[in-house]
N, C-alpha and C positions, 0 to 999 in steps of 0.2 A: 771573170768577172768585175774584180775592182777597178780594171782601168776601165771596162765598160759602163758602170755604174758612177767612175768620176766624168764622163763626158754626159751623164743623164743631169739638166737643171731639174733641182724640186720642181720651181714650177709648172714645168711640162708632166711632171703627177698633177698636180693640181687641175690642167687642161685633161689629161687621160681621164681622170675619176669623171668631169664632167660629160666629158663625147664618150664613155662608158655608161654614163646613168642615162643620159638623155636622147644617144643613137640617133645625135645630128648636130651639123656643123652651126648651123643657125642656133638651135636652143644653146646649146653649149656655150656660142657665144655671149649669149642674153646671158646666162647661168657667171658666165667670169667676167662681163662686163667688157669684155676685145671686141674689136670688132671682125666680121667672117671673114676675111684677109689673114687677120692676124691667130687666128682661133685654127684656119684650113694649112697655114703654115706650120704650128705646134703640131698639127696631126701629120703632117709631111716628116719633119722633125722625129716622131713618134716610129712611124711607120718604120724609118731607116734605124732605130737605134734597137728596133723589137726584129726586125727583119719578118714584120708581118703587116700586112694590109689594115688588119684591125676593124675597121671599120667595112664594109663593101655595100655600093649601092643597089638594091632588090627591087624594081617596080621604081615605084613615086618615094621610096623609103629607104633607110642604110640598117644593117643587119650587121651582128659583131659576128668575126671571125669566133672558132673554137679558140684559138689563143687569147685573142680580148675578151670571152667569157671565162678564162681561165686567170684572168687578171682582176678584175671585177672587185673579191673579198680582199687579195692582198693589197690591194693598192689603197683600198678604203681605210683597212686597219695600217698601213704605213703611214698615212697622212693622220689617222686619228692619235697614232700616237707618240708622232711627232708633236703633235699639237697640245697632247696633254702631257710632255716634257719639258717643251720649251719656252710654254707663251706662259706667261705669270698674269694672272687674273686683275685687272687697275681696280682701283677702288671705285665702287659705285657710288655716284651721286643723283638721285634719280631729279635733282632742279639742273645738273647740267649735263645729265646722261644723253649720249645723240645716237638712238637705235630704232632699227624697225623692227617687231614682233609681230610675229605672223599667229594668227589664230584661226582654225577650223570650228563651225561652230554652227547649229544652226539656226533659222531665225527668232524661235524660241529663245533660246539662251541667249541670242545677241539681245533679244527685245527684255527679257527678263534679268538680266544680271549686266550685261558687258556696255549697253547704254549707256546708266549710269555710273559704273565702273571706270570708264571711258573719260566721260565727262569732267569727273572728278581728277582724272592723270593729267587733264588738260592745263590745269593750276599745278599741277605738283613735278609733272617730268613734263615740261610747255616741248620740250625738244624730240621725245618720243614719239613715234608713228606705227601706227597700228594696221595692219591689213588682216582683215577678217574676210575668209574664204567660206565658200557652201560648203556644206557636207559631200562628198560624191561617194563613189562604190567600197575606194580602196584608203580608209583613212587611218591606218597603221600605216600602209605603203608611206605615205605623204609623210610621217613622223618619222622613220628608219632612212627614206632618201633626203630626208632634210628638206621638204619643201612647204612644212612649217613646224612652227616651232610647241607651238601647245594645239590640244586637241580636247577640247570642251563635248564631253558626250555621256553619252548611259554610263552606271557600271557595268555593263553586261559587253558592253563593246570597242572594252578599254584592252590592252594586250597587258600580258604577265610578264613581258620581257622587259617592259619598261615602266619606270616610277610614276605614280600617280599620286593625285590628293582628292578625296571625296570632298565635295565643295556644300551639297545641300540638296532634299528629298523635296518632291514634289508629289501631289497626288492628283485624283482628276476629278472633273465635275461635268456637267452636259449643259450647255451653252445652247437656246433657242430666243428667238423675236419674242419680245416679251408681247405679242399681242396673238401668238401662238395660243388657241385654246388647248391643246394639249398639256401646257406648262402652267396653269391657274391652279391647278392642286400638284401635290408632293410627286414624283417620278416613281412609279412603278415596273419593276421589271418586263411584265406585260406590256406596259404601254413604252418602254425604253424599246422592244423588237418590234414594234407594230409602228413605228414610226420609219419616216427618208433619214437618212444619214449622208454627213457629209464625213470624208477624214484626208490624212494627209497621206501621198506616198513619194518617195525620192527615189531621184537616180534614173541612171536608163533603165534599172532592174526593177526598177516603183518598188523601192524597198519601206515595205509598212512602215507605221511608225507603230514602236511598242503598243499603244493599244488597240491598235488596229489588228497587232497580231496576235495579242492577246484574247479580243473579244470573238477572235476566229477561233479558238477553241473552246468558247461554250457548245453547249448543246441544242441552243437556238439560234439562229443566224440572224444577224441584223442585213438588213437592206439598204445599201451603201448606193445612193443617188449619184453622188458628186464626190468623184476624186481629186484635190487640190495637190498642188507643186508644195504646198507651202504651209506651215501652221497659222502664219499670220493672215493667209487667205481665207481660214476659215469662219470669222465674226460674217464677214461682208457676204459669204454665199449662205450664212442662215438668216437673215436681215430678210426680210418682207418675205417669208417664206411658214411652212408648219415643218420644214426638216429642223434638226438638231446637230449640235457636235459633240464629241467630245471631247476635252482642253485637260490640258496642265490649270490648278487652281491658280496659281502664279500669273499665267497668261488672263485666265478667265476674268481674275480678280479687276486687270486691268481694261480689260475689253466694255465688260459691262458698265464700266463708268464711262465710257465716249463711245459708245452705241447702244441705240433700242432691243438691249437683251437683257436674258434673265439667267439666272445661274441656278442650277439645281442639283442636288446630290444624287451621286451615281446607285441605283438600287442592288448593285450587287458588288462584290469585290473585286477590285482590278491591286495588283500589288502596284505601293509608290513607285516611282523610278527615282533612282539617284545617281547624281549627274556630277562627275568627276573630270579634271584637269590633268592632263600627261604630257610627260614628255620625253624626249627619247634621253637614254640613260648618260648617253654622252654629255647632253648639257646639264648632269645633276649640281654641278655647282656654276653654271651660269647665273651669277647673283642679280643681274637684271630680271630673268627670268623666275626667279625664286621671288622676286619683289614682288613683280606684277602676280604671280599665284595667290601671295602674303595677300596683297590688294582684291583681289575676286574673292577669295574665302571669306575676308572680313566682312566685305558686303554683300555674301550670300548666306551667313549665318546672320544679318538683321534682321532679316522676314522670315515667320517659319508659319508655313499657311494651317490655316484652323484642320484640327483633324479628329474634333468631338463628333462630328456626322461621317466618319470612313466606316464602311462595312467593314467589318473584319474577315480574314478568308477563312473559308468551311473547313472541316477536318479533312475535307474529301481533296480538297485541292491539295495542286504540288506547295509545297516549302518553296522559298527562297532559292534556296539554291538550286532546287530540283526545276526551279523555273528558269535557273541561268541555265544551267545545262541543255537544256531544251531550245533554248534563245538560240544561243552560242553552236547549236547545232543546225537552226535553221539560217544563222546569218555567218556564213563562217569569216573568219579575218583572215586579211590579206594586205 
């Protein structure tokens, strides 16, 4: 075994990890920044070393052999141990750092937090680059597979297996066209449920936003007339109509200044959401990521939405911890 290990270039372990993760020569080549021919050559040498095909063609895709499935976790663990043992973290200087940071976030989080922070970071970290990826059905998997560096989402949706930091809270308000006669007076519960609504749902599974999921739990059911693909599309879909949208206060404060809209308080209790930032536990000592998290936390705390008119939860309502349990049951982490 020692001789066989001696013939194995450690670079081939990196290639093997990419091939096992992507299950595609072309995708693994992109991840490794190699040509497809070089990646195919690496696969050939790995097959020779392990005496196994590792990846085989089935239809239009490739699948892992049983031996390859067995290698996924050990190879990942070996590479992580090597990285943490022999790598020496260089000093981090934002003024000279040359780094790409990949962040998964909703358009809401991007609009109310990331846009301002990334504008400021252009000045303090001019060589850093940022890639914002939209939310999809398996954000925890994206963290664990290293597809993203940071996950910005509600705390109900983060994983207990990786570290995270709470950034800010936000509550909900009703937004509608300023000429909507129903909004001439304060919003009542009966009025809220009698109007047509616009809401957002996401991904292939059409996952509801938290407010949509929570309102469905009410005894009264609202009439959803338009389902939008993003939070940012909600304002435009109520302008010029008698429909309303239930929006995060931070975003609502922005859109009512820019569009012919008005904002009203919600006439019943919806728990505020808590936006958190999460990263892979393997990147806990990554100074660049920690610096970005610190900047996000500082910017998030600079604005606290008004909560004077928030309706308190009724005694019969579930507690926040009970709501979290129910939410996670309906939105299993993957």
